Phi, psi and omega in degrees: 000123172252116178263122180252126181225153179307307180192143178282133178220194172260016183274181188298318182297316180293319180291326174295321176295319178299316178301318180294319181293318185280318187253007184280190181306136188286347182274003181252137173253106187273141166234139181250130178248116179261111183298321173266122181306127185279164171294149182304321183291328179285322175297319182297328178302318179286319183292327175296334178273006178083017182261125176289137180237130171241159186222145176101152183295316184293318177297323178292317180301318180294320182292335180303322184296334184265357186265141171288319177223137172255115179256114183267120177280106195247131154219163190290105175214150187290334183294310179289318182295319177297322177297315182292324191263320191250353179270136174286110182252138177292173181307128189202170172237128187238127175251121178270114181255103188278127177251011174239155181276131183291347175282348186275157180303127174070017186250007179259124179290144181280169173301320181298319180288316181296334178290349180269355183237170183252352179186166181218138172236158179235168181251005173205143188301320186293339178296316181293343181276356179301123186301321182290320176299317181298320176297315181297317180300316181295321182300323182265000174078026177279149175293160178306142183286119177280151177267109174255089186298141180264101188281139176273171171119356182270138171085020178259143179273336179253129183301141174275079194235011182068032182290158182299150178300145182242019181276194178283116186294344180275352182229162177247125180251121175259132186229158175228136178234121180152186178296128184260082178191157189289354172286344179240303185278144180302138183298337181268013188300316181291326176294322175300312179300319181297317181294320179296314183295321179295326181276340185222094184299342182275003187259138168238153174245138174232135180243123179246118179151160179282161178156185178284071191293326179298322178294321178291321178297321178296320178293322177298320177296319179299326179277000178073030184271342175053228183275004179284345176236124184236133177251113192263348184076190182298136179245117183289339180235087185297328181295322178297321177295311184296326184292349176255007178269161173253329183219139175253117182251118190226059176280119182256162172307134182302339181252030184301149173272003187301141178240263187277354166046078183296327178298316179293318176304315182295322177296318179294319180295330178279355180080031178273139171291136188242140172242126186203159171272136180279070183236160180053219179284351178301324182291343175275335182274317188251148175236164181300337179267355180249356181198167172268104182266130186230162183234353178223159177302321180293322175298325177295317176301311182298321180294317178298316181294326176299316180289322177301320186276358185218107175298326179295320178295320178298316179297316183300308184287331175296316178295319180294322179297316180294319179297321181296311183290326178294329184260000185297120184300315183298326179289325181279337189254007189295325179294317179295319178294322177295318177299317179296317180296318180291325177296320176298321181289314187290343177284348180272155179288147172297142175221135178290153182226083176295147178298145183273329181084037177290127179301145182307320183290346180256000188296317181301310181296324181294325188260353191239138174248101184290347182292345180290341182221077184294151185238359189300325187263009184285140172274183186297316181293318178296319179296323178296316177297317178302314183295325179298319179284321179302329180297332178303317179277314186300316181295323179299315179294319180298316179295320179296316178295320177302315182294322182289324182270358178058034173271156175304141183298123177272138182292146180298152175285350177232142177258012187263008187241146171247161182303141181285000000 
């Protein structure tokens, strides 16, 4: 197995890949190819787990010839797409493993891109249900996309066991774990925190994750939240962070690309009561009886306050969340589904894939089907949320084009994004 990824990081896609390499089917020998050379510490994470890592496009192209299956870790980015479309690849079998939700802006692969692969898997069931993706898959004759769920739980020092909270018993701590920026987190998150804190003096909010934290701290100061809201940055041990929370608040951008959401899984595994919007892959993880599902910022405030005011409600929803994730079929069956998907791929004949020669400026349009996420009926607020997520893809392509044309780096049209 040759796994091809844009670049190894400490983010969700890389950690999901590590989980698959370490805990996946025992008959596979994985090698990971990072098209963008990784930082030494990120490479070392994989090598400590016994996973061979190679770096660079040319080394990856050579490795394709020796692989039984090439599994491409896909979300819409120019590095992987250029490799799939424009690199001369020897006879191979390619499985596109999507780690982005096809309902999100710019995240649905086109017919042209899907024609370059032999199969596709997703990491949450609702992604495969996107009507435009399903039409595209059928047009190129790919088998139905199996759900290879990306399971959380690897690399934590504290067991994800639903252990009792270890925080200050005199206060209630509401927490968020994940990327702290509006391409992921709901743009109204700090306003939500402010309303909860004003109504409940015993509440503090903690945010764990990378992002433009200074900008968020300035906004918290503007809202008069002081030390009641704390931005902790990246946490190497998410379970230790989660074990000191009382409530997990996870409102995401309505157009999120989120799929199997390891942060949410980890919160559920610890037995935390969860408040969330049923968007992206969150709607596959949570049900109305296992969490407080909300659709507006005010509903999110009300749900948090309900949990703050009732220890019994916190216990009830915490137990339901843990029961839900423990019994989730996709979480228990991902190895079997991966084996089935790989068996379907390996039964196909090897086929050479000469590069097509798509010009760099046309790569996005060639690889992307915008019909999967229509925008005609969006109001102003919805369009703003859509644009925040679209920037995740757009900025990546702009930076890639800048580097290829050797022009001075142009500043992003949005300041709300950090490098992926």
